[in-house]
C-alpha positions in Angstrom: 0.0 0.0 0.0 1.3 3.4 -0.9 0.0 6.7 0.3 -0.3 9.4 -2.4 0.5 13.0 -1.6 -0.8 15.5 -4.1 2.2 17.8 -4.0 5.8 17.6 -5.1 6.7 16.2 -1.7 10.3 15.0 -2.1 11.1 17.4 -4.9 10.2 20.5 -2.8 11.2 19.2 0.7 14.6 20.8 0.7 13.3 24.1 -0.5 12.7 26.9 2.0 10.0 28.3 -0.3 6.4 27.3 0.2 5.5 24.3 -2.0 3.6 25.0 -5.2 0.5 23.1 -6.0 0.9 20.9 -9.1 -1.8 18.3 -9.5 -0.1 17.0 -12.6 2.8 15.7 -10.6 1.5 13.2 -8.0 4.2 12.2 -5.6 4.4 9.1 -3.3 5.4 8.4 0.2 5.6 5.0 1.9 3.2 4.2 4.8 4.4 5.5 8.2 2.9 6.0 11.6 1.0 9.3 12.3 1.4 10.4 15.9 -1.1 12.4 18.0 0.0 15.0 20.4 -0.2 12.7 23.4 2.1 10.1 21.8 4.6 12.8 20.7 4.8 14.1 24.3 4.9 10.6 25.9 8.5 9.5 25.0 10.6 7.9 27.7 14.4 7.5 27.7 15.0 3.8 28.4 17.7 1.2 27.7 17.6 -2.4 26.8 20.1 -4.3 28.9 22.6 -6.4 26.9 22.2 -10.1 27.5 24.5 -11.8 25.0 28.0 -11.2 23.8 26.5 -9.7 20.6 24.3 -7.4 22.6 27.3 -6.2 24.6 29.4 -5.7 21.4 26.5 -3.7 19.8 26.2 -1.5 22.9 29.9 -0.9 23.2 30.2 -0.1 19.5 27.4 2.6 19.7 28.7 4.1 22.9 32.2 4.4 21.4 30.8 6.0 18.3 28.8 8.4 20.3 31.8 9.6 22.3 33.7 10.4 19.1 30.7 12.0 17.5 29.9 14.1 20.5 33.5 15.5 20.5 33.6 16.1 16.7 30.2 17.8 16.6 30.9 20.1 19.6 28.2 18.5 21.6 30.5 17.5 24.4 32.8 19.9 26.2 36.3 18.5 26.2 38.6 21.5 26.7 38.2 24.3 29.4 38.1 27.0 26.7 35.1 25.4 24.9 31.7 27.1 25.2 29.0 25.2 27.0 26.4 26.6 24.6 25.5 24.6 21.6 24.8 26.9 18.7 22.0 26.4 16.1 24.7 25.5 13.5 26.1 22.8 15.8 22.6 21.4 16.5 21.8 21.3 12.7 25.1 19.7 11.8 24.7 17.1 14.5 21.2 16.0 13.5 22.0 16.1 9.8 25.0 13.8 10.3 23.0 11.6 12.6 20.2 11.2 10.0 22.6 10.4 7.2 23.9 7.5 9.3 20.4 6.4 10.6 19.1 6.2 7.0 21.6 3.5 6.0 20.8 0.3 8.0 17.2 0.0 6.9 18.0 0.3 3.3 21.0 -2.0 3.4 19.1 -4.6 5.4 16.1 -4.4 3.1 18.4 -4.8 0.1 20.0 -7.9 1.6 16.6 -9.5 2.3 15.4 -8.6 -1.1 18.4 -10.3 -2.8 18.0 -13.3 -0.5 14.4 -13.6 -1.5 15.5 -13.5 -5.2 18.2 -16.1 -4.7 16.1 -18.4 -2.7 13.0 -17.8 -4.9 10.8 -17.6 -1.9 8.9 -14.9 0.0 10.5 -12.6 2.5 7.6 -12.8 5.0 7.2 -9.0 5.2 10.6 -7.8 6.4 11.5 -5.7 3.4 8.7 -3.2 3.6 9.4 -2.4 7.3 13.1 -1.9 6.7 12.6 0.3 3.7 9.9 2.3 5.5 12.4 3.0 8.2 15.1 4.1 5.7 12.7 6.5 4.0 11.5 7.9 7.3 15.1 8.7 8.4 15.7 10.3 5.0 12.7 12.5 5.5 14.2 13.6 8.9 17.3 14.6 7.0 15.3 16.6 4.4 13.3 18.3 7.2 16.4 19.8 8.8 17.8 20.8 5.4 14.9 23.2 5.1 16.4 25.1 8.1 20.0 25.2 7.0 22.1 23.9 4.2 25.4 22.2 5.2 28.8 23.4 4.0 30.9 21.6 1.3 33.2 20.3 3.9 30.3 18.8 5.8 28.9 17.2 2.7 32.4 15.7 1.9 32.5 14.2 5.4 29.1 12.7 4.9 30.2 11.0 1.6 33.4 9.6 3.2 31.5 8.4 6.3 28.8 6.8 4.1 31.4 4.9 2.1 32.9 3.0 5.0 29.6 2.7 7.0 27.6 1.2 4.1 30.5 -1.3 3.4 30.9 -2.2 7.0 27.2 -2.6 7.7 26.6 -4.7 4.5 29.3 -7.1 5.5 28.1 -7.3 9.1 24.5 -7.9 8.0 25.5 -10.9 5.9 27.3 -12.4 8.9 25.3 -11.3 12.0 22.0 -9.7 11.1 20.6 -10.0 14.6 23.6 -8.0 16.0 23.1 -5.4 13.3 19.5 -4.9 14.4 20.7 -4.6 18.0 23.2 -2.0 16.9 20.4 0.0 15.3 18.3 -0.4 18.4 21.0 1.1 20.6 21.7 3.8 18.0 18.0 4.8 18.2 18.2 5.0 22.0 20.9 7.6 21.6 18.9 9.4 19.0 16.0 9.7 21.4 18.4 11.2 24.0 19.6 13.7 21.5 16.2 14.9 20.4 14.9 15.0 24.0 17.8 17.3 24.8 17.0 19.3 21.8 13.4 19.7 22.9 14.5 20.8 26.3 16.8 23.4 24.7 14.0 24.7 22.5 11.9 25.3 25.6 14.6 27.3 27.4 14.3 31.0 26.8 17.6 32.5 25.5 18.9 29.2 24.0 20.3 29.2 20.5 17.2 27.3 19.2 14.5 28.8 21.4 13.1 30.5 18.2 12.1 27.0 17.0 9.3 27.1 19.6 7.4 29.6 17.5 9.0 29.2 14.0 6.4 27.8 11.6 7.0 24.2 10.4 7.6 23.7 6.7 4.4 22.7 4.8 5.9 19.4 3.8 6.5 18.5 7.4 2.9 19.3 8.2 1.7 17.1 5.4 4.1 14.2 6.2 3.2 14.0 9.9 -0.3 15.3 9.5 0.4 18.2 11.9 -1.9 21.1 12.5 -1.6 24.0 10.1 -0.1 26.2 12.9 2.5 23.6 13.8 6.0 24.8 14.8 9.5 23.3 14.5 9.1 22.2 18.1 6.2 20.0 17.0 8.3 18.6 14.1 11.2 17.7 16.4 8.7 16.0 18.8 7.4 13.9 15.8 10.9 13.0 14.8 11.8 11.9 18.3 8.7 9.7 18.4 9.8 8.2 15.1 13.2 7.4 16.6 11.6 5.7 19.6 9.5 3.6 17.2 12.6 2.5 15.2 14.2 1.6 18.5 11.3 -0.6 19.4 11.2 -2.3 16.0 14.9 -3.1 15.8 15.2 -4.4 19.3 12.2 -6.7 18.5 13.9 -7.8 15.3 17.1 -8.5 17.2 15.2 -10.5 19.8 13.3 -12.7 17.3 15.5 -12.8 14.3 15.7 -16.0 12.2 15.9 -16.4 8.5 12.4 -17.9 8.4 10.7 -15.7 11.0 7.7 -13.6 10.0 7.6 -9.9 10.4 5.2 -9.0 13.2 4.8 -5.5 12.0 2.2 -4.6 9.3 2.9 -1.9 6.6 2.9 1.5 8.1 3.3 0.3 11.7 
């Protein structure tokens, strides 16, 4: 099932200009959850305790990556002369890079299961659609923040280099240990929930670098994608994104718990 959106959704998402109605160009988006206000505000920071060696490796890997990422993005104070304030630019760069990474696993995993289905000449039992829906959802997060600020050439180059090794590494890992890979994504999404929760707290603080997001109108494409109210703000968008990340955490931890080559996907399209 594919939801039709009667605007140039993906073509105009990165534009800061209001979208132009064009009924001749009907665009498409994959099914995805629509959150109400209560769900977006009811997000808890929790952690799934590692039980196996693979779980412990996945958790250590993500924690190690987070420390390095925090330092490089200016999120964590390392030297005494560093400012404690995270500027809007640093926030944008952090989440942009985070979403370029988060959009990889679902697509790579979906590709692997698609190719396995072709080789084995048998059904995939529903995994592919959930994995690709996750990848697209993360890509929409990226496009959302691109409407606020465009990254520099140096940043884009870093993304390309990071994508090269990460796609290769995750592809090899998924062929060998898909269950551990889903656990890695589960722990990655736990960290994403923490980051977006911190971002929401900063938006609420008067005088912070991103306090203006509390009243800054959301892009029309964001309103359409998450079915937000017409007077929605960037704060509402960030809350929807945080809920998406919590959802991905739940799905990937479930996949890691129950993964077998023949297991059926428990999640319906758009879950």
